[in-house]
N, C-alpha and C positions, 0 to 999 in steps of 0.2 A: 536355537537359531540355525545351527548347522543342518539339522534335519529339515527345517523349513526351506533353507537355501538349496538343499540338495533335491528336494521333491517339488518345490514351487507350487504351481497351481494344482498339482495332483494331490496335495496334502490339505487336510482340514484341521483346524485347531479345536480342541475340546476343553471347555471350561465347565459350564453347567450342563450343556448338552440338550437343553429344552427345545432348541430349534434343530440342531444338527441331527440328533438321534431319530426323531420322527421322520425327517427327510430321508435319512438312510434306510429306515425301515420300509418306507413307501417307495424306495428305489428312485427317488428324485435326485439324490446325490449318491455317487459311487466313488468316494475318494480312495486312492491307492494306499494312503497312509493317514492315520489319525494321530495327532500329536497331543498328548495329555499335558495340560498346563497346571494341573492341581498342585504340583510340587514347587511352583515358583512363588515364593512368599511375597515378593514385592507386588505381585498382581493382586493380592488380597489385602493390601495395607490401605489404611486411611490415615494420613499424616498432615500436620500443619504445613502451609505453604505461604510464604510472603505475608507474615502477620496473621490475619484472620482468615486467610484462604485455606483451601484444602487440596491435597493431592489424593485422588481416589483411584486405586488400582482397578484395572479393567476387569478383574475377576471378582471384585466385590459384588455380593449378591444383592438382589432387589430387596430382600428381607432385611439385610444389614442397613441399607440406605433408609428403609422405612423406619428403623428403630434407633439408629445411631444418634447419640445425643448431640454430637458436634454438627452433624448434617441437619438435624431438626432445628437446632438453635440458630444456624446461620443461613441455611438453604432449604427452607421448609418446602418449597415447591418441588425440589428434587425428591425429598422424602415422600411427598404426596404421590409423585409419579411412580416411585418404587412400590408403593402400597397398592397400586392398581394392576400390577403385572400378575395375571393369573390367580391361582389359588395360593394359600400359604405354602403348600408343598412345592409348587412351582417356584415361588419367590425364594425359597431356601436353596434353590439350584440356579435359577436364572441370574445372569450377571449383567452388570452395566455394559461391559464391552460387547457381550453377545447381543444385547438389545440395540446397540449402535451399529456394530459391524454387520448384523443381518440386514440393516439399511431398509427396513420396511417404512413406507411413508407414514404409517400410523404408529411408529415407535414412541412409546409413552415417555421414555426418559430423555428423548432428544429435545423437545421444546423447552423444558426448564434450563437445560444446559445452554441452548442458544440464547435464552433470555438472561442468563448469568454471565455471558461473554466467556464461556469456558474454552479451554484449549485441549486438543488431543495431543498426547505425547506418543510418537510413533518411533519404533526402533527396528533397524534392519542392518544389513551388512555394512552400510556406510555410516552407521551411528544413529543418533537420535535426531528427530526433527519435530517441530511443533506446527500444528495446523489448527486454526480456529474451528470450533465445531460447526460454525456457520458454513465452512467450506469443506467439511469432512465428507458430506454426501454428494455424489455425482449423478445419481439416478436411482431408479428402483432396484434395490438389491446391489447397488454399486457404491463404492467409496474410493477415497484417494489411496488406500492401501495397495502397495505393490504385492505381488505374490510372495515375496520373501520378507515382508514386513509384518509386524504385529502391533496392535494397539496396546501400549504399555500402561498408560494411566490417563486420567483426565485431571487437569489443573483448573480449579474453580477459584477465581480471584475473590477477595473480600468485597461484598457489595457496598460496604460503607455504612455509616450511621444513617438512621431514618430511611432504611430501604426495606421493602417488603415484596414478597412474591406469592404467586398462587398458580396451581395447575388444575385444570378441569378437563374432562373429556365427556363425550356422550357416547353411549353404547346401547344397542337394542336391549341387552340384558344388563342387570345391575352389576354382575360379576362375570368373570371367566369369559370375557369378550374383548375384542379389539376396538379401538376408537373409530367411530364414524367421523368425528372431528375432535381434535385436542387443541387446547390453547393454554399457553403459559404467559403470564404477565409479571413484570418486575418494575417497580417504581422506586425512585430515590428522590427524597424531598430536601429542599434547602431554602431557607428564608421565605417560606410560604409558597414556593413554586416547585414544579417538577424539574429537577436538574438532570434526570436521566430516566428514559422510558425504554423498555424492551417488551415486545409482543411477538411471540413465536407460535406458529401454527403447524399442526400435523394432520395428515390424511386429507389434505386439500390440494396437493400438488405431488409430483414425482418424488420430491424430497421435503423434509421439514424445512421451514423457512421463516424469516422474520417479516413482519408487516411494517416496513420502514416508514411509509407515509403516515401511518397511524402513530408511530413513535414520535416522529418529528412534530406532529400536531400537538402533542402533549408537552414536549420539552420547552422550558422557559416560561410556562404559564401555570396559574393555579389549576389544580385538578378538580374542576367543578363537575357536577352531574352532566352539564351540557358538553364539557370537554370530553368526558368519557363516552357519551353518546356519539360525538363526532368521530372519536378514535375507533369506535366499534364499526361505524359505517366505512371509514377509510380502510380498515383491516380487510374488508371484502375485496379491495383492489389487488391484494397480494394473493388471494385464493384463486386457484385454477382447478376446481374440483371436477371429478367425473361422476357419471351416474353408474351405479352398479346395483347388485342385489341387496346391498346394505343401506342404500340411500341415494336419492337423486342429487344431481348437482345443485339444484335450487334448495333442497333441504339442507345440504351441507353449507351453502352460503348463509342460510338463515341461522344455522348453528354457530357459524363464525361470529356473527353479530352478537348473538346471545351470550356465548361463552367469553368473548372478549369483554363485553360489558361486565359480566359477573366477576371475572378474574381481576379486572382493573379495580373494581370496587373493593374486593378483598385485599388486594395488594396495597391499595391506599390506606385501608384500615391498619394493616400490619406495619406499614411505614410510619404510622402515627399521624396520619392525615385526618 
């Protein structure tokens, strides 16, 4: 922390390096100082939090999230997102914190965390503070982190009984690509109705975001095929996609509808519906 406070915006943090090192090699970044975080054990820990919740260190790798039994048992959508980050070699290096702090609109691990109501624990000279992951991103490649702060861990609360989630993305290639659109859904059931719904989208706006109108349309009602279709349509209202070489805005809107429908169906099944 002292080194980061001393050098501020001139310093870059190194965990896995799968984003930082290529940018340095291509002269896109020229930090004065690179601070290696590999010796900070807390950053690589996965520990219980508040009963069935988890505290996941920022330097936990995508491969660990993909395979960890506790993550797979309670937060399968997060494990699914970790399994989609690059190749196996990349996943053994790429970290949860790097995926979030890089703040790409297409970040795979962001939508499941938004859908799980996770919080980011941030530490700096003034101590620790918590920020909901929904408010962590402020723009393309921008977050709420100050130059002298680091992301310490992510706290994921227990989703509760009869809760299920799913993450899907679409890419031009089956592997080693980034999302044209990504969608995570999380449903909790109680007494035959949906007591809580979360739908989070990636690559359709400057930041990953929730489709709140679609969520509200599901809560308090049975999750029928018609309700899922309605939610898939409403999710389009949250999307503000652009057209680029990887897909048109219209194509991305189509994918939002399709992937929302698919993730909700799987989330419902996993929740026991």
